[in-house]
GUDO-818359 format. One record per residue (C-alpha): x, y, z; residue in three letters; residue number from 1. Coordinates in nm, 4 decimals. Example, Ala and Ser with C-alpha at 12.3 -4.5 7.8 and 13.67 -1.06 7.14 Angstrom:
<rs>
((1.2300, -0.4500, 0.7800), ALA, 1)
((1.3670, -0.1060, 0.7140), SER, 2)
</rs>
This chain:
<rs>
((0.0000, 0.0000, 0.0000), MET, 1)
((0.1472, 0.3196, -0.1009), GLY, 2)
((0.2123, 0.6019, 0.1431), VAL, 3)
((0.2318, 0.9558, 0.0378), SER, 4)
((0.5100, 1.1866, 0.1323), ASP, 5)
((0.2651, 1.3975, 0.3245), LYS, 6)
((0.1520, 1.1135, 0.5293), SER, 7)
((0.5102, 1.0064, 0.5712), ALA, 8)
((0.6007, 1.3525, 0.6860), GLN, 9)
((0.3105, 1.3540, 0.9235), ASN, 10)
((0.4222, 1.0228, 1.0519), ASN, 11)
((0.7703, 1.1557, 1.1014), ILE, 12)
((0.6368, 1.4583, 1.2842), GLN, 13)
((0.4074, 1.2504, 1.4951), SER, 14)
((0.6899, 1.0210, 1.5633), LYS, 15)
((0.8953, 1.3183, 1.6528), GLY, 16)
((0.6297, 1.4383, 1.8868), ASN, 17)
((0.5857, 1.0910, 2.0241), LYS, 18)
((0.9563, 1.0702, 2.0682), LYS, 19)
((0.9510, 1.3897, 2.2690), ASP, 20)
((0.6672, 1.2502, 2.4775), LEU, 21)
((0.8491, 0.9290, 2.5331), LYS, 22)
((1.1595, 1.0975, 2.6687), LYS, 23)
((1.0727, 0.9876, 3.0200), PRO, 24)
((1.0581, 0.6356, 2.8861), LEU, 25)
((1.3970, 0.6901, 2.7430), GLN, 26)
((1.5125, 0.8015, 3.0869), VAL, 27)
((1.3446, 0.4989, 3.2306), LEU, 28)
((1.5287, 0.2937, 2.9746), HIS, 29)
((1.8513, 0.4493, 3.0949), ILE, 30)
((1.7483, 0.3779, 3.4537), SER, 31)
((1.6817, 0.0221, 3.3634), LYS, 32)
((2.0259, 0.0055, 3.2168), LYS, 33)
((2.1747, 0.1454, 3.5320), ASP, 34)
((1.9677, -0.0971, 3.7285), THR, 35)
((2.1040, -0.3808, 3.5205), LYS, 36)
((2.4556, -0.2571, 3.5759), GLU, 37)
((2.3857, -0.2198, 3.9469), ASN, 38)
((2.2297, -0.5578, 3.9548), SER, 39)
((2.5424, -0.6899, 3.7923), ARG, 40)
((2.7575, -0.5185, 4.0540), GLU, 41)
((2.5416, -0.6244, 4.3520), LEU, 42)
((2.6064, -0.9918, 4.3165), PRO, 43)
((2.9767, -0.9124, 4.3103), ASN, 44)
((2.9500, -0.6889, 4.6169), GLU, 45)
((2.7357, -0.9462, 4.7889), LYS, 46)
((2.9857, -1.2102, 4.7001), THR, 47)
((3.2721, -0.9940, 4.8209), ASN, 48)
((3.0982, -0.9102, 5.1517), SER, 49)
((3.0266, -1.2771, 5.2164), GLN, 50)
((3.3874, -1.3581, 5.1453), GLU, 51)
((3.4999, -1.0810, 5.3810), GLU, 52)
((3.2672, -1.2116, 5.6490), ILE, 53)
((3.4065, -1.5585, 5.5992), LYS, 54)
((3.7582, -1.4196, 5.6268), ASN, 55)
((3.6660, -1.2226, 5.9379), GLU, 56)
((3.5030, -1.5271, 6.0921), ASN, 57)
((3.8119, -1.7215, 6.0152), PHE, 58)
((4.0387, -1.4632, 6.1853), VAL, 59)
((3.8226, -1.3700, 6.4911), ILE, 60)
((3.7247, -1.7265, 6.5841), LYS, 61)
((3.3960, -1.6570, 6.7580), PRO, 62)
((3.3955, -1.9934, 6.9331), GLN, 63)
((3.7141, -1.9115, 7.1209), ILE, 64)
((3.5803, -1.5676, 7.2335), ILE, 65)
((3.2677, -1.7326, 7.3626), GLN, 66)
((3.4677, -1.9851, 7.5625), ASP, 67)
((3.6888, -1.7193, 7.7218), GLU, 68)
((3.3845, -1.5024, 7.8129), SER, 69)
((3.2213, -1.7990, 7.9788), ILE, 70)
((3.5365, -1.8691, 8.1748), LYS, 71)
((3.5586, -1.5094, 8.2934), GLU, 72)
((3.1942, -1.5116, 8.3997), ILE, 73)
((3.2467, -1.8387, 8.5869), GLU, 74)
((3.5512, -1.6960, 8.7629), LYS, 75)
((3.3529, -1.3865, 8.8631), THR, 76)
((3.0699, -1.6007, 8.9991), ASN, 77)
((3.3155, -1.8078, 9.1985), GLU, 78)
((3.4718, -1.4915, 9.3466), SER, 79)
((3.1283, -1.3586, 9.4447), ILE, 80)
((3.0423, -1.6921, 9.6072), LYS, 81)
((3.3725, -1.6931, 9.7977), ALA, 82)
((3.3125, -1.3350, 9.9176), PHE, 83)
((2.9574, -1.4140, 10.0254), ASP, 84)
((3.0731, -1.7193, 10.2177), SER, 85)
((3.3365, -1.5147, 10.4039), SER, 86)
((3.0810, -1.2543, 10.5195), GLN, 87)
((2.8897, -1.3100, 10.8451), PRO, 88)
((2.5264, -1.3982, 10.8319), ASP, 89)
((2.3353, -1.0758, 10.8892), LEU, 90)
((2.0357, -1.2696, 11.0152), ASN, 91)
((2.2407, -1.4022, 11.3077), LYS, 92)
((2.3795, -1.1896, 11.5944), PRO, 93)
((2.7491, -1.1171, 11.5752), LEU, 94)
((2.9747, -1.2989, 11.8196), ASN, 95)
((3.2890, -1.0907, 11.8570), PHE, 96)
((3.4528, -1.3394, 12.0894), SER, 97)
((3.4473, -1.6033, 11.8187), GLU, 98)
((3.5887, -1.3558, 11.5678), GLN, 99)
((3.8710, -1.2633, 11.8022), ASN, 100)
((3.9395, -1.6283, 11.8654), ALA, 101)
((3.9579, -1.7005, 11.4970), GLU, 102)
((4.1574, -1.3882, 11.4009), PHE, 103)
((4.4761, -1.3494, 11.6016), GLN, 104)
((4.7270, -1.1557, 11.3945), PRO, 105)
((5.0816, -1.2467, 11.4674), GLU, 106)
((5.2893, -0.9511, 11.5891), ARG, 107)
((5.6261, -0.9188, 11.4312), THR, 108)
((5.9103, -0.7233, 11.5871), VAL, 109)
((6.0612, -0.4687, 11.3548), ASP, 110)
((6.2813, -0.1677, 11.3816), GLU, 111)
((5.9895, 0.0599, 11.4818), PHE, 112)
((5.8982, -0.1384, 11.7963), ASP, 113)
((6.0103, -0.0041, 12.1367), PHE, 114)
((5.9672, -0.0947, 12.5007), ASP, 115)
((5.6938, 0.0871, 12.6968), GLU, 116)
((5.9226, 0.1590, 12.9917), SER, 117)
((6.1760, 0.3110, 12.7523), ALA, 118)
((5.9010, 0.5291, 12.6075), PHE, 119)
((5.7973, 0.6559, 12.9523), LEU, 120)
((6.1601, 0.7163, 13.0409), GLU, 121)
((6.2023, 0.9216, 12.7254), ALA, 122)
((5.8973, 1.1297, 12.8159), LEU, 123)
((6.0319, 1.1960, 13.1655), ASN, 124)
((6.3691, 1.2928, 13.0221), ALA, 125)
((6.2083, 1.5557, 12.7993), ASN, 126)
((5.9611, 1.6795, 13.0608), GLU, 127)
((6.0157, 2.0509, 13.1280), PRO, 128)
((6.1771, 2.1258, 13.4632), ILE, 129)
((6.0627, 2.4237, 13.6634), GLY, 130)
((5.6979, 2.5211, 13.6937), ALA, 131)
((5.6178, 2.8706, 13.8170), THR, 132)
((5.6345, 2.8808, 14.1974), GLY, 133)
((5.8523, 2.5693, 14.2238), GLU, 134)
((6.1624, 2.5667, 14.4449), THR, 135)
((6.4702, 2.4126, 14.2801), ILE, 136)
((6.8267, 2.3495, 14.3945), SER, 137)
((7.0945, 2.4435, 14.1437), GLY, 138)
((7.4591, 2.5303, 14.0883), LYS, 139)
((7.6055, 2.8471, 13.9368), VAL, 140)
((7.7712, 2.7635, 13.6025), ILE, 141)
((7.8215, 3.1086, 13.4489), ALA, 142)
((7.8370, 3.4702, 13.5681), ILE, 143)
((7.7474, 3.7608, 13.3428), GLU, 144)
((7.7299, 4.1313, 13.4102), SER, 145)
((7.3478, 4.1240, 13.4060), ASP, 146)
((7.2836, 3.7947, 13.5845), GLY, 147)
((7.3691, 3.4308, 13.6542), LEU, 148)
((7.3169, 3.0993, 13.4774), TYR, 149)
((7.2276, 2.8126, 13.7091), ILE, 150)
((7.2258, 2.4421, 13.6293), ASP, 151)
((6.8878, 2.3137, 13.7522), ILE, 152)
((6.9039, 1.9700, 13.5882), GLY, 153)
((6.7034, 2.0563, 13.2767), GLY, 154)
((6.7945, 2.0579, 12.9105), LYS, 155)
((6.8760, 2.4277, 12.9494), ALA, 156)
((7.0120, 2.6225, 13.2485), PRO, 157)
((6.8028, 2.8640, 13.4504), GLY, 158)
((6.8672, 3.2366, 13.4204), TYR, 159)
((6.8619, 3.4677, 13.7246), MET, 160)
((6.8681, 3.8431, 13.6538), PRO, 161)
((7.0942, 4.0524, 13.8747), LYS, 162)
((6.8002, 4.2222, 14.0491), LYS, 163)
((6.6652, 3.8784, 14.1506), GLU, 164)
((6.9906, 3.7629, 14.3115), CYS, 165)
((6.9012, 3.8967, 14.6585), GLY, 166)
((6.7353, 4.1655, 14.8676), LEU, 167)
((6.8458, 4.5220, 14.8242), GLY, 168)
((7.1322, 4.6437, 14.6088), VAL, 169)
((7.4214, 4.3990, 14.5566), ILE, 170)
((7.7464, 4.5922, 14.5168), THR, 171)
((7.9992, 4.3052, 14.5139), ASN, 172)
((7.8086, 4.0926, 14.2658), PHE, 173)
((8.0921, 3.8770, 14.1257), LYS, 174)
((8.2485, 3.8363, 14.4694), GLU, 175)
((7.9272, 3.7139, 14.6308), LYS, 176)
((7.8557, 3.4546, 14.3607), PHE, 177)
((8.1167, 3.2130, 14.2319), SER, 178)
((8.1191, 2.9247, 13.9838), ILE, 179)
((7.9993, 2.6057, 14.1512), GLY, 180)
((7.8059, 2.7846, 14.4262), LEU, 181)
((7.5006, 2.5775, 14.5258), GLU, 182)
((7.1811, 2.7653, 14.6027), MET, 183)
((6.8044, 2.7308, 14.6155), GLU, 184)
((6.5974, 2.9417, 14.3795), VAL, 185)
((6.2319, 2.9982, 14.2968), LEU, 186)
((6.0985, 2.9681, 13.9413), VAL, 187)
((5.9259, 3.2960, 13.8547), ILE, 188)
((5.8811, 3.2394, 13.4795), LYS, 189)
((5.8340, 2.9129, 13.2915), GLU, 190)
((6.0619, 2.8026, 13.0104), GLN, 191)
((6.0846, 2.9946, 12.6853), ASN, 192)
((6.1268, 2.8566, 12.3329), ALA, 193)
((6.4865, 2.7589, 12.4163), ASP, 194)
((6.3764, 2.5617, 12.7244), GLY, 195)
((6.5223, 2.8192, 12.9684), MET, 196)
((6.3369, 2.9231, 13.2853), VAL, 197)
((6.3803, 3.2422, 13.4877), THR, 198)
((6.4630, 3.1889, 13.8546), VAL, 199)
((6.4975, 3.4170, 14.1555), SER, 200)
((6.6723, 3.3991, 14.4917), ALA, 201)
((6.5003, 3.7194, 14.6025), ARG, 202)
((6.1494, 3.5795, 14.5458), ALA, 203)
((6.2384, 3.2691, 14.7481), LEU, 204)
((6.3642, 3.4799, 15.0409), ILE, 205)
((6.0444, 3.6865, 15.0367), LEU, 206)
((5.8263, 3.3743, 15.0260), ARG, 207)
((6.0096, 3.2296, 15.3244), GLN, 208)
((5.9713, 3.5613, 15.5054), SER, 209)
((5.5941, 3.5658, 15.4521), TRP, 210)
((5.5700, 3.2093, 15.5807), GLU, 211)
((5.7734, 3.3041, 15.8866), LYS, 212)
((5.5689, 3.6132, 15.9815), VAL, 213)
((5.2431, 3.4244, 15.9210), SER, 214)
((5.3448, 3.1580, 16.1715), ASN, 215)
((5.4592, 3.4249, 16.4169), SER, 216)
((5.1240, 3.6033, 16.3898), ALA, 217)
((4.9302, 3.2806, 16.4530), LYS, 218)
((5.1368, 3.2113, 16.7644), ASN, 219)
((5.0902, 3.5688, 16.8890), GLY, 220)
((5.4645, 3.6382, 16.8928), GLU, 221)
((5.6027, 3.9841, 16.9585), LEU, 222)
((5.8958, 4.1240, 16.7596), ILE, 223)
((6.1313, 4.4190, 16.7872), ASP, 224)
((6.1557, 4.6369, 16.4751), VAL, 225)
((6.3737, 4.9316, 16.3763), LEU, 226)
((6.1728, 5.2280, 16.2517), ILE, 227)
((6.3281, 5.3453, 15.9215), ASN, 228)
((6.0700, 5.5942, 15.7951), GLY, 229)
((5.7404, 5.7734, 15.8485), PHE, 230)
((5.4507, 5.9323, 15.6603), ASN, 231)
((5.1268, 6.1056, 15.7519), ARG, 232)
((4.9604, 5.7746, 15.8390), GLY, 233)
((5.2288, 5.6176, 16.0543), GLY, 234)
((5.5709, 5.4535, 16.0639), LEU, 235)
((5.7546, 5.2115, 15.8356), THR, 236)
((5.9964, 4.9345, 15.9260), CYS, 237)
((6.1674, 4.6236, 15.7843), ASP, 238)
((6.0619, 4.2732, 15.8912), VAL, 239)
((6.2799, 3.9961, 15.7404), ASP, 240)
((6.3008, 4.1836, 15.4117), GLY, 241)
((5.9312, 4.2772, 15.4121), LEU, 242)
((5.8021, 4.6331, 15.4436), ARG, 243)
((5.5948, 4.6709, 15.7597), GLY, 244)
((5.3628, 4.9571, 15.8506), PHE, 245)
((5.2546, 5.0805, 16.1955), ILE, 246)
((4.9483, 5.3104, 16.1865), PRO, 247)
((4.9541, 5.6101, 16.4187), ARG, 248)
((4.6387, 5.4781, 16.5867), SER, 249)
((4.8297, 5.1644, 16.6875), GLN, 250)
((5.1019, 5.3559, 16.8732), LEU, 251)
((5.0869, 5.4092, 17.2487), GLU, 252)
((5.1684, 5.7749, 17.1780), ASP, 253)
((5.1126, 5.8822, 16.8191), GLY, 254)
((5.1284, 6.2573, 16.8653), GLN, 255)
((5.4928, 6.2962, 16.7655), ASP, 256)
((5.5303, 5.9763, 16.5648), HIS, 257)
((5.8187, 6.0978, 16.3451), GLN, 258)
((6.0387, 6.1053, 16.6551), SER, 259)
((6.0397, 5.7232, 16.6558), PHE, 260)
((6.2570, 5.7062, 16.3394), VAL, 261)
((6.5800, 5.5235, 16.4240), GLY, 262)
((6.4347, 5.3666, 16.7397), LYS, 263)
((6.3258, 5.0128, 16.8230), ASN, 264)
((5.9651, 4.9265, 16.9076), LEU, 265)
((5.8071, 4.6058, 17.0328), LYS, 266)
((5.5079, 4.5302, 16.8109), VAL, 267)
((5.2599, 4.2539, 16.7373), ALA, 268)
((5.1186, 4.1446, 16.4023), PHE, 269)
((4.7856, 4.3099, 16.3276), LEU, 270)
((4.7383, 4.1946, 15.9640), GLU, 271)
((4.9448, 3.9574, 15.7497), VAL, 272)
((4.8366, 3.9174, 15.3862), ASN, 273)
((5.0963, 3.7708, 15.1437), PRO, 274)
((4.8601, 3.8023, 14.8433), GLU, 275)
((4.8227, 4.1786, 14.8794), SER, 276)
((5.1688, 4.2139, 15.0380), ARG, 277)
((5.0115, 4.3861, 15.3338), LYS, 278)
((5.1919, 4.3700, 15.6679), LEU, 279)
((5.0411, 4.5834, 15.9462), VAL, 280)
((5.1896, 4.5960, 16.2977), LEU, 281)
((5.0677, 4.7369, 16.6297), SER, 282)
((5.2385, 4.8595, 16.9456), GLU, 283)
((4.9086, 4.8597, 17.1379), LYS, 284)
((4.8393, 4.4984, 17.0494), LYS, 285)
((5.1884, 4.4090, 17.1677), ALA, 286)
((5.0974, 4.5497, 17.5097), SER, 287)
((4.7746, 4.3512, 17.5076), LEU, 288)
((4.9456, 4.0295, 17.3985), VAL, 289)
((5.2017, 4.0744, 17.6760), SER, 290)
((4.9143, 4.0736, 17.9239), LYS, 291)
((4.7412, 3.7816, 17.7529), LEU, 292)
((5.0494, 3.5651, 17.7718), THR, 293)
((5.0377, 3.6011, 18.1485), SER, 294)
((4.6826, 3.4638, 18.1584), LEU, 295)
((4.5813, 3.0971, 18.1720), LYS, 296)
((4.2707, 2.9023, 18.0718), LEU, 297)
((4.0331, 2.8456, 18.3671), GLY, 298)
((4.1753, 3.1416, 18.5598), GLU, 299)
((3.9199, 3.3477, 18.7519), LEU, 300)
((3.9472, 3.7141, 18.6580), ILE, 301)
((3.7704, 4.0280, 18.7735), GLU, 302)
((3.6702, 4.3153, 18.5456), GLY, 303)
((3.4284, 4.5970, 18.4744), GLU, 304)
((3.1433, 4.5812, 18.2225), VAL, 305)
((3.2329, 4.8231, 17.9439), LEU, 306)
((2.9405, 4.7733, 17.7083), ALA, 307)
((2.6279, 4.5659, 17.6639), VAL, 308)
((2.5721, 4.4281, 17.3143), LYS, 309)
((2.2894, 4.2125, 17.1734), PRO, 310)
((2.5263, 3.9138, 17.1740), TYR, 311)
((2.6962, 3.9679, 17.5142), GLY, 312)
((2.9147, 4.1889, 17.7358), PHE, 313)
((3.2571, 4.3490, 17.6862), PHE, 314)
((3.4628, 4.3348, 18.0071), ILE, 315)
((3.7640, 4.5565, 18.0832), ASN, 316)
((4.0405, 4.3411, 18.2282), LEU, 317)
((4.2934, 4.6159, 18.2944), GLY, 318)
((4.4370, 4.7066, 17.9544), GLY, 319)
((4.2695, 4.4167, 17.7739), ALA, 320)
((3.9060, 4.3484, 17.6995), SER, 321)
((3.7255, 4.0183, 17.7186), GLY, 322)
((3.3960, 3.9056, 17.5650), LEU, 323)
((3.1323, 3.7337, 17.7781), LEU, 324)
((2.9048, 3.5872, 17.5098), HIS, 325)
((2.5376, 3.5233, 17.5908), GLN, 326)
((2.5873, 3.1506, 17.5212), SER, 327)
((2.8460, 3.1406, 17.8027), SER, 328)
((2.6488, 3.3582, 18.0421), LEU, 329)
((2.4101, 3.1098, 18.2095), THR, 330)
((2.2540, 2.7670, 18.1572), LYS, 331)
((1.9109, 2.9123, 18.2153), GLY, 332)
((1.6777, 3.1051, 17.9810), THR, 333)
((1.7494, 3.4764, 17.9416), ILE, 334)
((1.4820, 3.7314, 17.8617), ARG, 335)
((1.7149, 4.0343, 17.8637), SER, 336)
((2.0912, 4.0668, 17.9117), LEU, 337)
((2.0456, 4.3782, 18.1220), ARG, 338)
((1.8540, 4.1848, 18.3908), GLU, 339)
((2.1852, 4.0122, 18.4738), ILE, 340)
((2.4628, 4.2714, 18.4367), PHE, 341)
((2.4735, 4.6428, 18.3670), ARG, 342)
((2.7426, 4.8803, 18.2377), GLU, 343)
((2.9986, 4.9794, 18.5043), GLY, 344)
((2.9224, 4.6737, 18.7173), GLU, 345)
((3.2186, 4.4675, 18.8457), THR, 346)
((3.1915, 4.0952, 18.7857), ILE, 347)
((3.3965, 3.7757, 18.8110), LYS, 348)
((3.4329, 3.5294, 18.5258), ALA, 349)
((3.6428, 3.2364, 18.4090), LEU, 350)
((3.8855, 3.2699, 18.1142), ILE, 351)
((3.7601, 3.0143, 17.8614), SER, 352)
((3.9555, 3.1231, 17.5498), GLU, 353)
((4.2814, 3.3059, 17.4713), ILE, 354)
((4.3434, 3.4020, 17.1065), ASP, 355)
((4.6852, 3.5645, 17.0829), LEU, 356)
((4.6607, 3.6210, 16.7066), GLU, 357)
((4.3385, 3.8223, 16.7331), LYS, 358)
((4.4159, 3.9553, 17.0811), GLY, 359)
((4.0847, 3.8228, 17.2119), ARG, 360)
((3.9834, 3.6789, 17.5484), ILE, 361)
((3.6722, 3.4678, 17.5925), GLY, 362)
((3.4931, 3.4637, 17.9335), LEU, 363)
((3.2434, 3.2290, 18.0973), ASN, 364)
((3.0111, 3.2605, 18.4001), THR, 365)
((2.7802, 2.9658, 18.3272), ALA, 366)
((3.0456, 2.7232, 18.4635), LEU, 367)
((3.0219, 2.8989, 18.8017), LEU, 368)
((2.6555, 2.7931, 18.8431), GLU, 369)
((2.5594, 2.4908, 19.0533), ASN, 370)
((2.2211, 2.4726, 18.8792), SER, 371)
((2.0727, 2.6027, 18.5559), ALA, 372)
((1.9716, 2.9712, 18.5825), GLY, 373)
((2.1292, 3.0203, 18.9277), GLU, 374)
((2.3014, 3.3383, 18.8075), LEU, 375)
((1.9619, 3.4883, 18.7212), ILE, 376)
((1.8017, 3.3879, 19.0536), ILE, 377)
((2.0889, 3.4634, 19.2955), ASP, 378)
((2.3685, 3.6534, 19.1217), LYS, 379)
((2.5237, 3.7775, 19.4479), GLN, 380)
((2.5748, 3.4256, 19.5819), LYS, 381)
((2.7425, 3.3068, 19.2595), VAL, 382)
((2.9819, 3.6035, 19.2548), MET, 383)
((3.0641, 3.5601, 19.6257), LYS, 384)
((3.1484, 3.1901, 19.5919), GLU, 385)
((3.3165, 3.2323, 19.2514), ALA, 386)
((3.6711, 3.1510, 19.3774), LYS, 387)
((3.5670, 2.8188, 19.5371), GLU, 388)
((3.3517, 2.7237, 19.2410), ARG, 389)
((3.6365, 2.8019, 18.9993), ALA, 390)
((3.8497, 2.5315, 19.1617), LEU, 391)
((3.5930, 2.2693, 19.0611), LYS, 392)
((3.6330, 2.3627, 18.6961), THR, 393)
((4.0149, 2.3457, 18.7002), LYS, 394)
((4.0236, 1.9818, 18.5874), ALA, 395)
((3.7994, 2.0669, 18.2902), LEU, 396)
((4.0348, 2.3409, 18.1651), PHE, 397)
((4.3476, 2.1349, 18.2327), ASP, 398)
((4.2116, 1.8665, 17.9997), LYS, 399)
((4.1231, 2.1293, 17.7389), LYS, 400)
((4.4765, 2.2705, 17.7591), ASP, 401)
((4.6261, 1.9215, 17.7074), GLU, 402)
((4.4153, 1.8592, 17.3981), ASP, 403)
((4.5662, 2.1624, 17.2226), LYS, 404)
</rs>
């Protein structure tokens, strides 16, 4: 069948148009080609990957890894079991005695071990010597212009400044102290960083002086002092290195008190206080103490009523005063002290107490009664027979004097 050129041209054009329309198919055709090429490459890649896996399996040996992992897990489980078995059962009470019996670590002697006695000895050797206020015996080992060095048995010597070497001013310092001289000193300052303590001979002398005057005051002793100065309030003197003071009111005649400078006076201790360094003396008390020392316990004495107080009577005993306390007045019941004695009345009483330190005399009239309240009922009879009645009480006071 014949085809015209026109129809052929139309066919070519339509084909051309169709060809343009089928360009996606052409692309698809190209995609299919790529897919075929990819599909050809995939088997090779798949084959290569399988071969690599086989090679890796051959090198890694999974069976061996599995066996070693199992062994490690088993070892871990065994360790956990061993640890659990070594731990005490928490459900049971702990018995520490059994644990101590089971666990007794063996002690080994090494170079760090030391004996306990040696340790204590080392501590004592290094213990500081010389606490403040302690008295120590030492020996002079060095003399300097400003003080002394004394061996007191410590790791360092004690130092004594020149002003602490004695009382007053020391002019012949190096002549008075020599190397090797033994002496007692008082620690006045504890050790410094170098282990050295400060000591004093002066402080020790003063301490001993305070102890001496305190005992003298308690015993009511009288001392003679040299008056070395005066002021508006009284006189000054020296007592064993201590500064004593005598108030003008405590002098028998204090009008011209400065005239006593350079003279000796007999005095008694009125106040002794080492803490405040107060030493007060009295000439009047010395006169009183002199009279008291002549008195004895149980002695019958006569005196005048000086004053009536709520607690008793003060009796003048000729230069000394005694206290008749209400508790020592009578064995009966008292409504008023004035119903028994009055001021200015002369009475007789027994000496029941002598306090030399305080300069006090205690009196008693109750011991003169034959019955309770007799002094209130018949005072005249008691006072008249006082001498005979006092003899009956002598044995009582003799026993009291022995017990002292």
